N, C-alpha and C positions, 0 to 999 in steps of 0.2 A: 504494500500500500504506500503510495506517495505521501510525503509529508504535506500537511495542510499549509497553504500559503496564507499568512495573516498580514494584513496591511495595518500597521500601527500608526495612527495619526498622532503626530507630536507637535505640529505647528498650529498656531492660532488661526491663520487664514484658512487652512484646510478644515479645521474644526468648525469654523463658522460656515464654510461652504456646505459641509455635510449636514449642518444643523437646520438648514432650510426645510420646512415641512414637505414641500413638493419634491425636493431632491431626495428626502428620506423615502418617500413613497416610490419614487422612480427607481432608486437603488434596490429596494426590496423587490419590486416587480421585475427588474432586470436580472437580479440574482436568481429568482425563481425560473425565469425564462432561459437563462443561460446566455443567450444572445437575442437581441431584438433591435428593431428600428424605432425611431421616434414615433412613427405612425402606429406601430403595434402598442407601444407604451402609452401613447395619448389615449387610445381606446380604453386601456385598463385604468387610467387615473382620471378619465373624463376631463381632459384639458386639451387646448388647441395644440396642434402639432408644432407650430412655430415656438410656442412657449416651452414645450417639452424639449425641443431641439436646443433651445438656449440653455436650459438647465442641464441637459446631458453634456453640452460643451463645457459648462462650468465644472461638472464632476470630473470630466476628462482633464481639464486644465490643472486640477489638483491631484491627478494621479490615482483617482478612485475607480475610473472605468477607462476603457480604451476601445479603439476601433477593432472590430473582429473581421479580419480580411476573409473574403471568399465565402461569406455566409449566405448570400442570396444571389438570385439571378439578375436582379435589377441593379446595375452599376450606379444608378442615380441615388439610391438609398444607402445611407451609412448604417452599418450594423455595429452594435456596441456590445461589450461584455465587461463584467467586473474584472479587476486586475487580481483579485485575491478571493480566497474561499471565505474570508471573514475580515471584518474591520474591527479594530480594537482601539479604544481610547483609555488612557489611564490617568487617574487623578495626579499622579506624581509628575506628569509632563506639563501640567497647567497650574502650578502653584506659584509661578513667578510674579503674577500681578492680579489685582482684583478683577480686571477685564477677562483674563484667561480663566480664572476660577468661575466667574459668572457664565462665560460661554460654555465651559465644560458642564456646568450644572444645568444650563438650559438645554444642551444636547441630551444629557442623561434624562432629564424630565420628559422631553419630547419623545425619546426612545421608549421610556416607560409607558407613556400615554399610548403610543402606537401599539405596544405589546398588549396593554390593557384592552384597547379597542378591538384588537384581533381576537382576544379570548372572549370578550363579551359578544362579538359577532358569532363565534362558535356556540356560545350558550343560547343566544337567541334562535339559532337555527339547528340546535342539536337534534331535535326530533325528526328533522329531515334526513339525518344521517342514518345509515343502516346500523342495527344494534351492535354488530361486531366492531364498528368504529366507536360507538358510544361506550362499549365495554372496555375498549383499549385506551380511550382518552383518560387522562388523569390530571389531578390538581392536588399538590401536596405541600405541606409546610412542615419543616423539621426545625424545631427550636433546639439550639445546642449551646454549650458552654465551652468556648475555644479561645486559644491565644491567636494573635495576628498571624503567626507562622502557621499554625494549624489551619486557619481559615484559608490562607494562601495555598497550602497543600491540597485542601479539599477542592478549591476552585480548579487547580491544575488537573486533578483526577477527573472531575466532572467534565472539563474541556476535552480531555482525552477520550472519554466515553462518547461524548457528543460528536467529536470529530470522526471517530471510528464509524459510528452509525451514519453520519453524513456521507463519508466516503463509500460506504456500502450502498446507499441509495443512489449516489451518482454513478457508481459502476453498473448498477442494475439498469438505470436510465440509459446509459451509454450502450448497453447490450440490448436495448429494446424491450426490456422486461418491465412493461408498464402496467400490466394487468393487476388490478387490485391496489395500486399505489396512488397516494394523494400527497400533496404538500402537507407537511406536519411542522408545527411550531413547538419548540421546547424552550421555555423561558426559565432561567435559573438566576437567582439572586443570592447573594451572601453578604450580609452587612451587620455591624454591631448595633445594638439598641439597648436602651435602659427602660425598664418598666416602672 
């Protein structure tokens, strides 16, 4: 299995570019599609093609997506793809100024809202899913008593498990094994709190 390619965002300009709500939607839609044109993505996010093209170029200018050569028969359309399997931002990279802290916090909040909305969408539509999907779906909370080092090790173990399953799904998709498969979101958080 090839190692997962992670694009770690460390600069404020890229962080701000990624934090735009439409760009977040576009990145997620592009990631799920693998490759797509602005026209394809505009349909998914219900926006004008010209607006989508503009935001795709902004994502590309910051090294988050790139052109995908040879993806279509129409040379007039640009095909895009994500540059990595995952995008990562870390608090430690944005501690140098109040502006950087605020931008990282805003991106993290927007990302959490997007995840929350996705899960609520599932809850609203869950009865439309076959019972095998409803039985397999899960939502769990584990309250623990850990040190910062232990929390970091737990996070790494969970990332490894998720990466292995993501690689498995991508390999099946590449092999044309699409029967019974759907896009699946797994959200994991780990953070300290005081009660």
